[in-house]
Steps between C-alpha positions, in 0.01 A plus 500: 500500500598180676374208293636223721247553783193491279592236244730280708745457216842341514809715467566382142147585396529846657827567320339388174208740557736786586696434181180505292388825668838657421471381141150650469625830646784509246259422214267774619788749512603405145142552380491844665832593338375390158183707540705801606738463204209454260347818641827685440502381139175688445678827581609672175870492419531878510359512851735223619797686349384817675485316836844348438643845426350633822658213692838562335483868598409406857798264518728769354392741773574237763846440349569874488413531868724204589791637296457847651506359854806293413677806356421706810637220716820459297564874468427544870751231593758645260441847645547363850832339408606815317422711808693256719798519262491881501483505881792257527700704250428826681603346834821365347572836335437686826726261689771538237482881501499505881819293503667721241421830675586388851 
């Protein structure tokens, strides 16, 4: 909403109003957060612990998936380098045996 056209305010006055609006928005957000936290306090401790345990298990599953993908990546790269080493060794061995039996 453009206040300057309707109210014909100076720039300083507009900035002051914008600052007050921002302050009111922040206060409103704090009030909402307090209400939400107060509502969470009404939840029994056992139920909160149950929800925390569920969240911990969910995070463990995520970490397991990340670690498994990392392991597949590392073992895949190691396998690639191992295959390259075996191929280079077999080429060198073939070249050496060809030179010996010529």
